[in-house]
Gaussian input, Z-matrix of N, CA and C with variables (Angstrom, degrees):
# hf/3-21g

backbone

0 1
 N
 C     1     B1
 C     2     B2     1     A1
 N     3     B3     2     A2     1     D1
 C     4     B4     3     A3     2     D2
 C     5     B5     4     A4     3     D3
 N     6     B6     5     A5     4     D4
 C     7     B7     6     A6     5     D5
 C     8     B8     7     A7     6     D6
 N     9     B9     8     A8     7     D7
 C    10    B10     9     A9     8     D8
 C    11    B11    10    A10     9     D9
 N    12    B12    11    A11    10    D10
 C    13    B13    12    A12    11    D11
 C    14    B14    13    A13    12    D12
 N    15    B15    14    A14    13    D13
 C    16    B16    15    A15    14    D14
 C    17    B17    16    A16    15    D15
 N    18    B18    17    A17    16    D16
 C    19    B19    18    A18    17    D17
 C    20    B20    19    A19    18    D18
 N    21    B21    20    A20    19    D19
 C    22    B22    21    A21    20    D20
 C    23    B23    22    A22    21    D21
 N    24    B24    23    A23    22    D22
 C    25    B25    24    A24    23    D23
 C    26    B26    25    A25    24    D24
 N    27    B27    26    A26    25    D25
 C    28    B28    27    A27    26    D26
 C    29    B29    28    A28    27    D27
 N    30    B30    29    A29    28    D28
 C    31    B31    30    A30    29    D29
 C    32    B32    31    A31    30    D30
 N    33    B33    32    A32    31    D31
 C    34    B34    33    A33    32    D32
 C    35    B35    34    A34    33    D33
 N    36    B36    35    A35    34    D34
 C    37    B37    36    A36    35    D35
 C    38    B38    37    A37    36    D36
 N    39    B39    38    A38    37    D37
 C    40    B40    39    A39    38    D38
 C    41    B41    40    A40    39    D39
 N    42    B42    41    A41    40    D40
 C    43    B43    42    A42    41    D41
 C    44    B44    43    A43    42    D42
 N    45    B45    44    A44    43    D43
 C    46    B46    45    A45    44    D44
 C    47    B47    46    A46    45    D45
 N    48    B48    47    A47    46    D46
 C    49    B49    48    A48    47    D47
 C    50    B50    49    A49    48    D48
 N    51    B51    50    A50    49    D49
 C    52    B52    51    A51    50    D50
 C    53    B53    52    A52    51    D51
 N    54    B54    53    A53    52    D52
 C    55    B55    54    A54    53    D53
 C    56    B56    55    A55    54    D54
 N    57    B57    56    A56    55    D55
 C    58    B58    57    A57    56    D56
 C    59    B59    58    A58    57    D57
 N    60    B60    59    A59    58    D58
 C    61    B61    60    A60    59    D59
 C    62    B62    61    A61    60    D60
 N    63    B63    62    A62    61    D61
 C    64    B64    63    A63    62    D62
 C    65    B65    64    A64    63    D63
 N    66    B66    65    A65    64    D64
 C    67    B67    66    A66    65    D65
 C    68    B68    67    A67    66    D66
 N    69    B69    68    A68    67    D67
 C    70    B70    69    A69    68    D68
 C    71    B71    70    A70    69    D69
 N    72    B72    71    A71    70    D70
 C    73    B73    72    A72    71    D71
 C    74    B74    73    A73    72    D72
 N    75    B75    74    A74    73    D73
 C    76    B76    75    A75    74    D74
 C    77    B77    76    A76    75    D75
 N    78    B78    77    A77    76    D76
 C    79    B79    78    A78    77    D77
 C    80    B80    79    A79    78    D78
 N    81    B81    80    A80    79    D79
 C    82    B82    81    A81    80    D80
 C    83    B83    82    A82    81    D81
 N    84    B84    83    A83    82    D82
 C    85    B85    84    A84    83    D83
 C    86    B86    85    A85    84    D84
 N    87    B87    86    A86    85    D85
 C    88    B88    87    A87    86    D86
 C    89    B89    88    A88    87    D87
 N    90    B90    89    A89    88    D88
 C    91    B91    90    A90    89    D89
 C    92    B92    91    A91    90    D90
 N    93    B93    92    A92    91    D91
 C    94    B94    93    A93    92    D92
 C    95    B95    94    A94    93    D93
 N    96    B96    95    A95    94    D94
 C    97    B97    96    A96    95    D95
 C    98    B98    97    A97    96    D96
 N    99    B99    98    A98    97    D97
 C   100   B100    99    A99    98    D98
 C   101   B101   100   A100    99    D99
 N   102   B102   101   A101   100   D100
 C   103   B103   102   A102   101   D101
 C   104   B104   103   A103   102   D102
 N   105   B105   104   A104   103   D103
 C   106   B106   105   A105   104   D104
 C   107   B107   106   A106   105   D105
 N   108   B108   107   A107   106   D106
 C   109   B109   108   A108   107   D107
 C   110   B110   109   A109   108   D108
 N   111   B111   110   A110   109   D109
 C   112   B112   111   A111   110   D110
 C   113   B113   112   A112   111   D111
 N   114   B114   113   A113   112   D112
 C   115   B115   114   A114   113   D113
 C   116   B116   115   A115   114   D114
 N   117   B117   116   A116   115   D115
 C   118   B118   117   A117   116   D116
 C   119   B119   118   A118   117   D117
 N   120   B120   119   A119   118   D118
 C   121   B121   120   A120   119   D119
 C   122   B122   121   A121   120   D120
 N   123   B123   122   A122   121   D121
 C   124   B124   123   A123   122   D122
 C   125   B125   124   A124   123   D123
 N   126   B126   125   A125   124   D124
 C   127   B127   126   A126   125   D125
 C   128   B128   127   A127   126   D126
 N   129   B129   128   A128   127   D127
 C   130   B130   129   A129   128   D128
 C   131   B131   130   A130   129   D129
 N   132   B132   131   A131   130   D130
 C   133   B133   132   A132   131   D131
 C   134   B134   133   A133   132   D132
 N   135   B135   134   A134   133   D133
 C   136   B136   135   A135   134   D134
 C   137   B137   136   A136   135   D135
 N   138   B138   137   A137   136   D136
 C   139   B139   138   A138   137   D137
 C   140   B140   139   A139   138   D138
 N   141   B141   140   A140   139   D139
 C   142   B142   141   A141   140   D140
 C   143   B143   142   A142   141   D141
 N   144   B144   143   A143   142   D142
 C   145   B145   144   A144   143   D143
 C   146   B146   145   A145   144   D144
 N   147   B147   146   A146   145   D145
 C   148   B148   147   A147   146   D146
 C   149   B149   148   A148   147   D147
 N   150   B150   149   A149   148   D148
 C   151   B151   150   A150   149   D149
 C   152   B152   151   A151   150   D150
 N   153   B153   152   A152   151   D151
 C   154   B154   153   A153   152   D152
 C   155   B155   154   A154   153   D153
 N   156   B156   155   A155   154   D154
 C   157   B157   156   A156   155   D155
 C   158   B158   157   A157   156   D156
 N   159   B159   158   A158   157   D157
 C   160   B160   159   A159   158   D158
 C   161   B161   160   A160   159   D159
 N   162   B162   161   A161   160   D160
 C   163   B163   162   A162   161   D161
 C   164   B164   163   A163   162   D162
 N   165   B165   164   A164   163   D163
 C   166   B166   165   A165   164   D164
 C   167   B167   166   A166   165   D165
 N   168   B168   167   A167   166   D166
 C   169   B169   168   A168   167   D167
 C   170   B170   169   A169   168   D168
 N   171   B171   170   A170   169   D169
 C   172   B172   171   A171   170   D170
 C   173   B173   172   A172   171   D171
 N   174   B174   173   A173   172   D172
 C   175   B175   174   A174   173   D173
 C   176   B176   175   A175   174   D174
 N   177   B177   176   A176   175   D175
 C   178   B178   177   A177   176   D176
 C   179   B179   178   A178   177   D177
 N   180   B180   179   A179   178   D178
 C   181   B181   180   A180   179   D179
 C   182   B182   181   A181   180   D180
 N   183   B183   182   A182   181   D181
 C   184   B184   183   A183   182   D182
 C   185   B185   184   A184   183   D183
 N   186   B186   185   A185   184   D184
 C   187   B187   186   A186   185   D185
 C   188   B188   187   A187   186   D186
 N   189   B189   188   A188   187   D187
 C   190   B190   189   A189   188   D188
 C   191   B191   190   A190   189   D189
 N   192   B192   191   A191   190   D190
 C   193   B193   192   A192   191   D191
 C   194   B194   193   A193   192   D192
 N   195   B195   194   A194   193   D193
 C   196   B196   195   A195   194   D194
 C   197   B197   196   A196   195   D195
 N   198   B198   197   A197   196   D196
 C   199   B199   198   A198   197   D197
 C   200   B200   199   A199   198   D198
 N   201   B201   200   A200   199   D199
 C   202   B202   201   A201   200   D200
 C   203   B203   202   A202   201   D201
 N   204   B204   203   A203   202   D202
 C   205   B205   204   A204   203   D203
 C   206   B206   205   A205   204   D204
 N   207   B207   206   A206   205   D205
 C   208   B208   207   A207   206   D206
 C   209   B209   208   A208   207   D207
 N   210   B210   209   A209   208   D208
 C   211   B211   210   A210   209   D209
 C   212   B212   211   A211   210   D210
 N   213   B213   212   A212   211   D211
 C   214   B214   213   A213   212   D212
 C   215   B215   214   A214   213   D213
 N   216   B216   215   A215   214   D214
 C   217   B217   216   A216   215   D215
 C   218   B218   217   A217   216   D216
 N   219   B219   218   A218   217   D217
 C   220   B220   219   A219   218   D218
 C   221   B221   220   A220   219   D219
 N   222   B222   221   A221   220   D220
 C   223   B223   222   A222   221   D221
 C   224   B224   223   A223   222   D222
 N   225   B225   224   A224   223   D223
 C   226   B226   225   A225   224   D224
 C   227   B227   226   A226   225   D225
 N   228   B228   227   A227   226   D226
 C   229   B229   228   A228   227   D227
 C   230   B230   229   A229   228   D228
 N   231   B231   230   A230   229   D229
 C   232   B232   231   A231   230   D230
 C   233   B233   232   A232   231   D231
 N   234   B234   233   A233   232   D232
 C   235   B235   234   A234   233   D233
 C   236   B236   235   A235   234   D234
 N   237   B237   236   A236   235   D235
 C   238   B238   237   A237   236   D236
 C   239   B239   238   A238   237   D237
 N   240   B240   239   A239   238   D238
 C   241   B241   240   A240   239   D239
 C   242   B242   241   A241   240   D240
 N   243   B243   242   A242   241   D241
 C   244   B244   243   A243   242   D242
 C   245   B245   244   A244   243   D243
 N   246   B246   245   A245   244   D244
 C   247   B247   246   A246   245   D245
 C   248   B248   247   A247   246   D246
 N   249   B249   248   A248   247   D247
 C   250   B250   249   A249   248   D248
 C   251   B251   250   A250   249   D249
 N   252   B252   251   A251   250   D250
 C   253   B253   252   A252   251   D251
 C   254   B254   253   A253   252   D252
 N   255   B255   254   A254   253   D253
 C   256   B256   255   A255   254   D254
 C   257   B257   256   A256   255   D255
 N   258   B258   257   A257   256   D256
 C   259   B259   258   A258   257   D257
 C   260   B260   259   A259   258   D258
 N   261   B261   260   A260   259   D259
 C   262   B262   261   A261   260   D260
 C   263   B263   262   A262   261   D261
 N   264   B264   263   A263   262   D262
 C   265   B265   264   A264   263   D263
 C   266   B266   265   A265   264   D264
 N   267   B267   266   A266   265   D265
 C   268   B268   267   A267   266   D266
 C   269   B269   268   A268   267   D267
 N   270   B270   269   A269   268   D268
 C   271   B271   270   A270   269   D269
 C   272   B272   271   A271   270   D270
 N   273   B273   272   A272   271   D271
 C   274   B274   273   A273   272   D272
 C   275   B275   274   A274   273   D273
 N   276   B276   275   A275   274   D274
 C   277   B277   276   A276   275   D275
 C   278   B278   277   A277   276   D276
 N   279   B279   278   A278   277   D277
 C   280   B280   279   A279   278   D278
 C   281   B281   280   A280   279   D279
 N   282   B282   281   A281   280   D280
 C   283   B283   282   A282   281   D281
 C   284   B284   283   A283   282   D282
 N   285   B285   284   A284   283   D283
 C   286   B286   285   A285   284   D284
 C   287   B287   286   A286   285   D285
 N   288   B288   287   A287   286   D286
 C   289   B289   288   A288   287   D287
 C   290   B290   289   A289   288   D288
 N   291   B291   290   A290   289   D289
 C   292   B292   291   A291   290   D290
 C   293   B293   292   A292   291   D291
 N   294   B294   293   A293   292   D292
 C   295   B295   294   A294   293   D293
 C   296   B296   295   A295   294   D294
 N   297   B297   296   A296   295   D295
 C   298   B298   297   A297   296   D296
 C   299   B299   298   A298   297   D297
 N   300   B300   299   A299   298   D298
 C   301   B301   300   A300   299   D299
 C   302   B302   301   A301   300   D300
 N   303   B303   302   A302   301   D301
 C   304   B304   303   A303   302   D302
 C   305   B305   304   A304   303   D303
 N   306   B306   305   A305   304   D304
 C   307   B307   306   A306   305   D305
 C   308   B308   307   A307   306   D306
 N   309   B309   308   A308   307   D307
 C   310   B310   309   A309   308   D308
 C   311   B311   310   A310   309   D309
 N   312   B312   311   A311   310   D310
 C   313   B313   312   A312   311   D311
 C   314   B314   313   A313   312   D312
 N   315   B315   314   A314   313   D313
 C   316   B316   315   A315   314   D314
 C   317   B317   316   A316   315   D315

   B1=1.4541
   B2=1.5265
   B3=1.2930
   B4=1.4659
   B5=1.5210
   B6=1.3153
   B7=1.4561
   B8=1.5178
   B9=1.3093
   B10=1.4601
   B11=1.5263
   B12=1.3304
   B13=1.4565
   B14=1.5240
   B15=1.3289
   B16=1.4653
   B17=1.5218
   B18=1.3105
   B19=1.4640
   B20=1.5246
   B21=1.3356
   B22=1.4579
   B23=1.5247
   B24=1.3332
   B25=1.4607
   B26=1.5206
   B27=1.3239
   B28=1.4629
   B29=1.5270
   B30=1.3317
   B31=1.4626
   B32=1.5237
   B33=1.3043
   B34=1.4677
   B35=1.5258
   B36=1.3147
   B37=1.4618
   B38=1.5229
   B39=1.3216
   B40=1.4632
   B41=1.5256
   B42=1.3258
   B43=1.4728
   B44=1.5281
   B45=1.3211
   B46=1.4680
   B47=1.5303
   B48=1.3198
   B49=1.4660
   B50=1.5280
   B51=1.3276
   B52=1.4679
   B53=1.5308
   B54=1.3132
   B55=1.4686
   B56=1.5269
   B57=1.3200
   B58=1.4680
   B59=1.5270
   B60=1.3250
   B61=1.4707
   B62=1.5233
   B63=1.3353
   B64=1.4601
   B65=1.5229
   B66=1.3133
   B67=1.4648
   B68=1.5257
   B69=1.3233
   B70=1.4626
   B71=1.5273
   B72=1.3271
   B73=1.4680
   B74=1.5264
   B75=1.3276
   B76=1.4702
   B77=1.5302
   B78=1.3103
   B79=1.4726
   B80=1.5266
   B81=1.3188
   B82=1.4637
   B83=1.5150
   B84=1.3260
   B85=1.4651
   B86=1.5237
   B87=1.3240
   B88=1.4656
   B89=1.5263
   B90=1.3191
   B91=1.4670
   B92=1.5257
   B93=1.3216
   B94=1.4672
   B95=1.5215
   B96=1.3281
   B97=1.4662
   B98=1.5217
   B99=1.3165
   B100=1.4647
   B101=1.5290
   B102=1.3315
   B103=1.4626
   B104=1.5251
   B105=1.3280
   B106=1.4657
   B107=1.5292
   B108=1.3319
   B109=1.4627
   B110=1.5358
   B111=1.3199
   B112=1.4534
   B113=1.5189
   B114=1.3497
   B115=1.4692
   B116=1.5206
   B117=1.3317
   B118=1.4573
   B119=1.5235
   B120=1.3338
   B121=1.4680
   B122=1.5170
   B123=1.3264
   B124=1.4584
   B125=1.5209
   B126=1.3153
   B127=1.4663
   B128=1.5231
   B129=1.3390
   B130=1.4620
   B131=1.5221
   B132=1.3333
   B133=1.4529
   B134=1.5095
   B135=1.3351
   B136=1.4640
   B137=1.5198
   B138=1.3169
   B139=1.4601
   B140=1.5243
   B141=1.2970
   B142=1.4652
   B143=1.5293
   B144=1.3229
   B145=1.4626
   B146=1.5275
   B147=1.3101
   B148=1.4624
   B149=1.5264
   B150=1.3183
   B151=1.4661
   B152=1.5272
   B153=1.3170
   B154=1.4796
   B155=1.5280
   B156=1.3393
   B157=1.4596
   B158=1.5290
   B159=1.3342
   B160=1.4672
   B161=1.5268
   B162=1.3382
   B163=1.4621
   B164=1.5300
   B165=1.3431
   B166=1.4635
   B167=1.5310
   B168=1.3287
   B169=1.4666
   B170=1.5303
   B171=1.3135
   B172=1.4672
   B173=1.5206
   B174=1.3126
   B175=1.4648
   B176=1.5151
   B177=1.3184
   B178=1.4491
   B179=1.5084
   B180=1.3164
   B181=1.4597
   B182=1.5164
   B183=1.3284
   B184=1.4530
   B185=1.5099
   B186=1.3174
   B187=1.4593
   B188=1.5216
   B189=1.3037
   B190=1.4575
   B191=1.5241
   B192=1.3203
   B193=1.4610
   B194=1.5219
   B195=1.3124
   B196=1.4625
   B197=1.5192
   B198=1.3336
   B199=1.4567
   B200=1.5244
   B201=1.3184
   B202=1.4629
   B203=1.5263
   B204=1.3211
   B205=1.4662
   B206=1.5211
   B207=1.3312
   B208=1.4690
   B209=1.5246
   B210=1.3250
   B211=1.4701
   B212=1.5204
   B213=1.3277
   B214=1.4654
   B215=1.5274
   B216=1.3284
   B217=1.4678
   B218=1.5242
   B219=1.3260
   B220=1.4697
   B221=1.5293
   B222=1.3241
   B223=1.4604
   B224=1.5260
   B225=1.3272
   B226=1.4609
   B227=1.5245
   B228=1.3092
   B229=1.4623
   B230=1.5353
   B231=1.3387
   B232=1.4641
   B233=1.5382
   B234=1.3133
   B235=1.4650
   B236=1.5222
   B237=1.3307
   B238=1.4640
   B239=1.5199
   B240=1.3190
   B241=1.4664
   B242=1.5265
   B243=1.3319
   B244=1.4710
   B245=1.5281
   B246=1.3279
   B247=1.4636
   B248=1.5227
   B249=1.3212
   B250=1.4575
   B251=1.5186
   B252=1.3269
   B253=1.4673
   B254=1.5286
   B255=1.3162
   B256=1.4715
   B257=1.5282
   B258=1.3314
   B259=1.4659
   B260=1.5255
   B261=1.3088
   B262=1.4684
   B263=1.5240
   B264=1.3248
   B265=1.4689
   B266=1.5289
   B267=1.3305
   B268=1.4609
   B269=1.5238
   B270=1.3228
   B271=1.4627
   B272=1.5192
   B273=1.3262
   B274=1.4536
   B275=1.5268
   B276=1.3125
   B277=1.4688
   B278=1.5241
   B279=1.3304
   B280=1.4539
   B281=1.5125
   B282=1.3207
   B283=1.4652
   B284=1.5263
   B285=1.3252
   B286=1.4631
   B287=1.5201
   B288=1.3132
   B289=1.4554
   B290=1.5228
   B291=1.3223
   B292=1.4662
   B293=1.5245
   B294=1.3330
   B295=1.4733
   B296=1.5155
   B297=1.3276
   B298=1.4621
   B299=1.5238
   B300=1.3296
   B301=1.4639
   B302=1.5201
   B303=1.3128
   B304=1.4687
   B305=1.5239
   B306=1.3105
   B307=1.4682
   B308=1.5172
   B309=1.3275
   B310=1.4575
   B311=1.5301
   B312=1.3307
   B313=1.4624
   B314=1.5217
   B315=1.2899
   B316=1.4533
   B317=1.4874
   A1=108.53
   A2=116.44
   A3=120.88
   A4=110.78
   A5=115.14
   A6=121.86
   A7=110.64
   A8=115.12
   A9=121.42
   A10=109.36
   A11=116.28
   A12=122.89
   A13=109.97
   A14=115.42
   A15=121.29
   A16=106.57
   A17=115.77
   A18=123.32
   A19=105.94
   A20=116.89
   A21=122.93
   A22=108.68
   A23=116.55
   A24=121.80
   A25=108.98
   A26=116.28
   A27=122.05
   A28=108.59
   A29=115.59
   A30=121.91
   A31=111.49
   A32=115.74
   A33=121.92
   A34=106.42
   A35=115.14
   A36=121.60
   A37=112.11
   A38=115.23
   A39=120.69
   A40=107.85
   A41=117.42
   A42=120.49
   A43=114.22
   A44=117.25
   A45=120.38
   A46=113.18
   A47=117.71
   A48=120.95
   A49=110.04
   A50=118.30
   A51=119.97
   A52=111.38
   A53=116.00
   A54=121.26
   A55=110.95
   A56=117.42
   A57=120.40
   A58=111.37
   A59=117.57
   A60=120.22
   A61=110.61
   A62=116.12
   A63=120.39
   A64=110.57
   A65=117.54
   A66=121.35
   A67=111.01
   A68=116.98
   A69=120.84
   A70=111.00
   A71=117.32
   A72=120.73
   A73=110.03
   A74=117.51
   A75=120.11
   A76=110.31
   A77=117.04
   A78=120.38
   A79=110.89
   A80=115.90
   A81=120.18
   A82=112.46
   A83=116.55
   A84=119.49
   A85=110.88
   A86=116.93
   A87=120.23
   A88=110.95
   A89=116.86
   A90=121.14
   A91=112.26
   A92=117.16
   A93=119.71
   A94=112.68
   A95=117.54
   A96=119.76
   A97=111.37
   A98=117.40
   A99=119.67
   A100=112.64
   A101=117.46
   A102=121.64
   A103=114.45
   A104=117.11
   A105=120.75
   A106=109.07
   A107=117.62
   A108=120.03
   A109=110.88
   A110=116.29
   A111=121.11
   A112=114.37
   A113=118.16
   A114=122.22
   A115=105.36
   A116=116.42
   A117=121.74
   A118=114.94
   A119=117.90
   A120=121.07
   A121=110.59
   A122=115.66
   A123=122.37
   A124=108.08
   A125=116.51
   A126=121.73
   A127=107.75
   A128=116.22
   A129=119.89
   A130=109.72
   A131=114.99
   A132=119.13
   A133=112.34
   A134=115.38
   A135=120.22
   A136=111.22
   A137=115.67
   A138=122.27
   A139=107.95
   A140=117.71
   A141=121.81
   A142=111.45
   A143=118.38
   A144=124.13
   A145=112.57
   A146=116.59
   A147=121.56
   A148=112.90
   A149=117.71
   A150=120.88
   A151=112.86
   A152=116.54
   A153=122.08
   A154=112.31
   A155=115.77
   A156=120.39
   A157=113.35
   A158=117.35
   A159=118.53
   A160=112.20
   A161=118.31
   A162=119.47
   A163=114.21
   A164=117.25
   A165=119.32
   A166=112.75
   A167=117.16
   A168=121.38
   A169=108.52
   A170=115.76
   A171=121.77
   A172=113.87
   A173=117.74
   A174=120.06
   A175=108.78
   A176=116.00
   A177=119.15
   A178=113.06
   A179=114.52
   A180=120.29
   A181=108.93
   A182=114.17
   A183=120.17
   A184=109.34
   A185=113.19
   A186=121.93
   A187=106.48
   A188=116.28
   A189=118.62
   A190=108.41
   A191=113.15
   A192=121.46
   A193=109.32
   A194=115.92
   A195=121.25
   A196=111.70
   A197=116.46
   A198=120.99
   A199=109.66
   A200=115.53
   A201=121.71
   A202=111.49
   A203=117.53
   A204=120.51
   A205=111.75
   A206=116.89
   A207=120.09
   A208=110.34
   A209=117.22
   A210=120.49
   A211=110.28
   A212=117.11
   A213=120.05
   A214=111.30
   A215=117.39
   A216=120.49
   A217=111.10
   A218=116.17
   A219=122.16
   A220=109.90
   A221=116.82
   A222=121.11
   A223=111.88
   A224=117.00
   A225=122.11
   A226=113.12
   A227=117.84
   A228=121.80
   A229=110.46
   A230=118.51
   A231=121.06
   A232=113.60
   A233=117.55
   A234=119.93
   A235=110.11
   A236=117.38
   A237=120.65
   A238=110.38
   A239=117.37
   A240=121.00
   A241=110.92
   A242=117.55
   A243=120.93
   A244=110.89
   A245=116.30
   A246=120.35
   A247=110.94
   A248=117.06
   A249=121.23
   A250=111.75
   A251=117.01
   A252=120.59
   A253=110.73
   A254=116.66
   A255=120.04
   A256=110.52
   A257=116.87
   A258=119.87
   A259=110.99
   A260=117.09
   A261=120.85
   A262=109.61
   A263=117.20
   A264=121.44
   A265=112.51
   A266=118.12
   A267=122.40
   A268=113.13
   A269=117.58
   A270=120.84
   A271=113.03
   A272=115.29
   A273=122.04
   A274=107.29
   A275=117.31
   A276=123.22
   A277=112.89
   A278=117.71
   A279=120.74
   A280=113.05
   A281=116.82
   A282=121.70
   A283=111.78
   A284=117.90
   A285=120.36
   A286=112.30
   A287=117.46
   A288=121.75
   A289=113.04
   A290=116.17
   A291=121.69
   A292=108.35
   A293=115.61
   A294=122.74
   A295=107.46
   A296=117.27
   A297=121.95
   A298=110.24
   A299=116.17
   A300=122.44
   A301=108.54
   A302=116.16
   A303=122.85
   A304=106.68
   A305=115.69
   A306=122.17
   A307=109.35
   A308=116.83
   A309=120.95
   A310=108.28
   A311=116.42
   A312=120.14
   A313=114.29
   A314=117.96
   A315=116.91
   A316=112.82
   D1=131.19
   D2=-179.43
   D3=-91.37
   D4=166.14
   D5=175.35
   D6=-82.95
   D7=-174.16
   D8=179.17
   D9=-61.73
   D10=142.84
   D11=-177.37
   D12=-118.52
   D13=128.73
   D14=169.69
   D15=-97.24
   D16=122.76
   D17=179.69
   D18=-104.99
   D19=109.00
   D20=-174.94
   D21=-109.68
   D22=127.84
   D23=-177.22
   D24=-129.26
   D25=127.45
   D26=176.52
   D27=-116.15
   D28=140.01
   D29=-172.90
   D30=-117.38
   D31=129.13
   D32=172.17
   D33=-96.36
   D34=82.00
   D35=-172.93
   D36=-69.66
   D37=143.27
   D38=172.06
   D39=-64.95
   D40=143.59
   D41=-176.18
   D42=-58.80
   D43=-27.32
   D44=-177.07
   D45=-94.58
   D46=15.85
   D47=-179.53
   D48=-68.14
   D49=118.86
   D50=177.48
   D51=-66.05
   D52=132.72
   D53=179.92
   D54=-57.05
   D55=-36.73
   D56=-179.26
   D57=-64.08
   D58=-35.99
   D59=178.76
   D60=-66.97
   D61=-43.66
   D62=178.13
   D63=-62.58
   D64=-45.03
   D65=-179.71
   D66=-62.62
   D67=-37.40
   D68=178.04
   D69=-61.72
   D70=-43.39
   D71=178.58
   D72=-66.31
   D73=-43.28
   D74=-179.37
   D75=-62.65
   D76=-41.25
   D77=177.70
   D78=-63.05
   D79=-40.33
   D80=178.14
   D81=-64.00
   D82=-42.10
   D83=178.03
   D84=-65.15
   D85=-42.42
   D86=178.56
   D87=-60.47
   D88=-37.92
   D89=-178.52
   D90=-66.09
   D91=-21.44
   D92=179.14
   D93=-65.20
   D94=-16.78
   D95=178.38
   D96=-55.78
   D97=-34.77
   D98=-178.47
   D99=-78.10
   D100=-16.64
   D101=-176.67
   D102=-103.32
   D103=-20.51
   D104=-174.68
   D105=-111.18
   D106=109.21
   D107=177.68
   D108=-58.81
   D109=135.07
   D110=178.72
   D111=86.59
   D112=0.91
   D113=174.63
   D114=-83.99
   D115=105.54
   D116=-167.84
   D117=-91.30
   D118=-43.18
   D119=-174.22
   D120=-146.37
   D121=154.65
   D122=174.38
   D123=-144.75
   D124=132.86
   D125=175.69
   D126=-144.65
   D127=148.86
   D128=-179.57
   D129=-150.35
   D130=160.58
   D131=176.88
   D132=168.70
   D133=176.94
   D134=179.90
   D135=-70.24
   D136=146.74
   D137=175.75
   D138=-81.76
   D139=112.86
   D140=179.29
   D141=-80.88
   D142=-18.13
   D143=172.87
   D144=47.42
   D145=50.33
   D146=-178.37
   D147=-60.09
   D148=-27.64
   D149=179.91
   D150=-91.95
   D151=-0.34
   D152=177.94
   D153=58.30
   D154=46.29
   D155=-179.18
   D156=-116.12
   D157=-10.98
   D158=-175.46
   D159=-146.79
   D160=48.61
   D161=-175.38
   D162=-63.64
   D163=-23.54
   D164=-178.69
   D165=-73.63
   D166=-16.51
   D167=-179.79
   D168=-101.44
   D169=95.87
   D170=-170.89
   D171=-76.98
   D172=-18.74
   D173=-171.61
   D174=-149.25
   D175=154.83
   D176=177.68
   D177=-157.30
   D178=169.56
   D179=173.95
   D180=-147.38
   D181=159.60
   D182=175.76
   D183=-138.87
   D184=141.06
   D185=176.81
   D186=-122.58
   D187=150.97
   D188=169.41
   D189=-121.14
   D190=143.91
   D191=-176.92
   D192=-128.72
   D193=148.22
   D194=-178.29
   D195=-59.54
   D196=-33.24
   D197=-177.39
   D198=-168.37
   D199=-179.78
   D200=-178.71
   D201=-61.26
   D202=-36.98
   D203=-179.92
   D204=-63.76
   D205=-38.95
   D206=177.72
   D207=-66.08
   D208=-40.73
   D209=176.21
   D210=-61.17
   D211=-41.53
   D212=179.15
   D213=-64.54
   D214=-38.43
   D215=176.86
   D216=-61.95
   D217=-40.37
   D218=175.82
   D219=-62.27
   D220=-47.73
   D221=-178.53
   D222=-61.80
   D223=-35.07
   D224=-177.87
   D225=-83.71
   D226=-12.71
   D227=-175.96
   D228=-63.70
   D229=129.05
   D230=-178.03
   D231=-59.67
   D232=-36.80
   D233=178.13
   D234=-66.42
   D235=-41.95
   D236=176.08
   D237=-58.21
   D238=-43.42
   D239=-179.80
   D240=-62.51
   D241=-41.21
   D242=178.37
   D243=-64.59
   D244=-44.56
   D245=179.65
   D246=-67.01
   D247=-37.70
   D248=176.78
   D249=-61.61
   D250=-40.06
   D251=177.43
   D252=-62.73
   D253=-37.30
   D254=176.86
   D255=-65.13
   D256=-41.01
   D257=177.73
   D258=-63.43
   D259=-42.77
   D260=178.16
   D261=-56.51
   D262=-43.43
   D263=-179.70
   D264=-66.27
   D265=-24.12
   D266=-179.22
   D267=-85.20
   D268=-12.80
   D269=-171.32
   D270=-100.23
   D271=146.90
   D272=172.26
   D273=-60.30
   D274=131.55
   D275=-179.40
   D276=64.32
   D277=24.05
   D278=175.29
   D279=57.69
   D280=-129.04
   D281=-177.23
   D282=-61.74
   D283=-27.08
   D284=178.01
   D285=-70.40
   D286=-12.54
   D287=176.84
   D288=-91.10
   D289=12.29
   D290=179.85
   D291=-121.95
   D292=125.27
   D293=178.43
   D294=-108.59
   D295=133.11
   D296=-176.44
   D297=-132.30
   D298=138.62
   D299=171.16
   D300=-134.94
   D301=139.23
   D302=175.30
   D303=-117.47
   D304=110.76
   D305=-172.65
   D306=-108.52
   D307=120.96
   D308=176.39
   D309=-83.60
   D310=122.74
   D311=-173.09
   D312=-115.76
   D313=-0.49
   D314=179.08
   D315=-170.05

C-alpha cells in the first residue's frame, strides 16, 4: 500500500487557447472528486514562475490522492481520459507539452 500521492501537472498551453476551454477542463477534473474514491483535493491556476525556472509552462494543476490505487482509478476514469485528450489538444506539441510528476508524501 502506498502513501498519499500528489499528482502535479504543468501545461505548455498553445498561445491561442481560449480561457473558457481551459476552465471547462479544470471544472471537469475538479468534479471527478465526487466520482473517484480517494481523490482528496484539486487546485489549479497560472504558473507565476517566481524563480524563473519554468516560463514555458503557463498553467498547472495538482491533485492529491489517498494512495496509488486512487490515482490509478483517476487515470482509468473515462471522463478523465476525455478531459486529458482536450488538454493534449490545447498544448504546444500535444502530449509533449504536458509535464507530470507523482510525488509520494506519506
